[in-house]
C-alpha positions in Angstrom: 0.0 0.0 0.0 1.3 3.5 -0.9 0.5 6.4 1.5 1.6 10.0 2.1 3.4 10.5 5.4 5.1 13.2 7.5 8.6 12.7 9.1 8.5 13.3 12.9 12.2 12.6 13.6 15.0 11.1 11.5 18.2 9.4 12.6 21.2 8.3 10.6 23.4 5.6 12.1 26.2 3.7 10.4 23.9 1.2 8.7 20.5 2.8 8.1 18.7 6.2 7.9 15.5 5.6 9.9 12.6 8.1 10.0 9.8 8.0 12.5 6.8 8.9 10.4 3.1 9.6 10.8 0.3 8.7 8.5 -3.4 8.4 9.1 -2.9 8.8 12.9 -0.3 6.0 13.1 3.4 6.4 13.9 5.9 3.9 12.4 9.6 3.6 11.8 10.5 3.6 8.1 13.8 3.2 6.3 14.6 6.3 4.2 15.4 5.7 0.6 17.3 8.0 -1.7 18.2 8.3 -5.3 21.6 6.6 -5.9 24.5 8.9 -5.0 22.4 11.4 -3.0 22.1 11.0 0.7 20.2 13.1 3.2 18.7 13.1 6.7 15.3 14.7 6.3 14.2 17.2 8.9 11.0 17.0 10.9 7.8 17.9 8.9 9.3 16.6 5.6 6.6 14.9 3.5 7.1 11.7 1.7 5.7 8.7 0.0 5.5 5.7 2.3 5.0 2.1 1.2 5.4 -1.5 2.4 8.0 -3.7 0.9 6.5 -7.0 -0.4 3.3 -5.9 1.3 4.7 -6.6 4.8 3.5 -4.3 7.6 6.9 -4.5 9.4 9.0 -3.5 6.4 8.2 0.1 5.6 10.2 2.5 3.5 9.8 6.2 2.7 11.0 8.5 -0.1 11.2 11.9 1.6 10.5 15.2 -0.1 12.4 18.2 1.3 10.1 21.0 2.7 11.7 23.5 0.4 13.1 23.3 -3.1 15.4 25.2 -5.4 13.4 27.5 -7.6 14.0 29.0 -11.1 15.7 25.9 -12.6 15.4 25.6 -16.3 14.9 22.3 -18.2 17.8 19.9 -17.6 19.3 21.9 -14.6 20.1 20.0 -11.4 20.7 21.6 -8.0 21.6 19.9 -4.8 22.2 21.5 -1.4 21.5 22.1 2.2 18.4 24.2 2.8 19.5 25.1 6.3 22.8 26.6 5.3 21.7 27.6 1.8 24.9 26.1 0.3 24.4 24.3 -2.9 25.9 22.9 -6.2 24.1 23.6 -9.4 24.7 21.9 -12.7 23.5 24.8 -15.0 22.0 24.5 -18.4 25.0 26.5 -19.7 27.4 23.7 -18.7 28.7 25.6 -15.7 29.0 24.0 -12.3 28.1 26.7 -9.8 29.2 26.0 -6.2 27.7 28.4 -3.6 29.1 28.1 0.0 26.6 30.6 1.5 27.6 30.3 5.1 30.9 28.5 5.2 34.1 27.6 3.5 34.5 25.8 0.2 36.6 22.8 1.1 38.0 20.2 -1.4 39.0 16.9 0.1 41.3 14.8 -2.0 43.1 11.5 -1.2 46.1 12.5 -3.4 47.9 15.8 -3.8 47.2 16.4 -7.5 45.2 19.6 -7.0 47.5 21.0 -4.4 50.6 20.2 -6.5 49.0 21.9 -9.5 48.2 25.0 -7.4 51.7 25.1 -6.0 53.3 24.8 -9.5 50.9 27.5 -10.7 51.9 29.9 -7.9 55.6 29.2 -8.4 55.2 29.8 -12.2 53.5 33.1 -11.6 56.1 34.1 -9.0 58.9 33.4 -11.5 57.4 35.6 -14.2 58.7 39.1 -14.6 57.7 42.2 -16.5 60.3 44.3 -18.4 60.3 47.9 -17.1 62.7 50.8 -17.4 64.1 49.6 -14.0 64.7 46.1 -15.4 62.7 42.9 -14.8 60.1 43.3 -12.1 57.8 40.7 -10.5 54.1 41.0 -11.5 52.9 41.6 -7.9 54.4 41.9 -4.4 56.6 38.8 -3.6 55.3 38.8 0.0 51.9 37.8 -1.4 53.5 34.7 -3.1 55.4 33.8 0.0 52.1 33.9 2.0 50.4 31.7 -0.7 53.2 29.2 -0.7 53.0 29.0 3.1 49.3 28.3 2.9 49.9 25.6 0.2 52.5 24.0 2.4 49.9 23.9 5.2 47.5 22.1 2.8 50.2 19.6 2.0 50.8 19.0 5.7 54.4 20.2 5.4 
């Protein structure tokens, strides 16, 4: 049987995301299901579609719907994010990937140092560039700026 339900509380342990949901005056625990690759822990008052697996009353699952949604998307656009912090990633129709870290830092976690190494090589390359002037070769900007950047990159590398 398929029913509409409202999430009362949701917990996410190591194995399962379980939501306590209410439908037609009844309260049951349901396993939260998500689209492959997208995980969430729905807040209270999220609505969802509740159904029994193999018509068993003790095996109930729910597809939750967020209480808000991203608006103004054009055909083929996809946006995922956190409605509490307003941070999101949008795959725009133009082909751009728009990352918006509204209330926090943009952090890239990477198991190898490819991105950090590339950034370090880029900074060193820019630092080595000079501009010919009447006073002779001059760096493009203040070398102290590059020293500070290299220090921050070393921190990222754990050096």
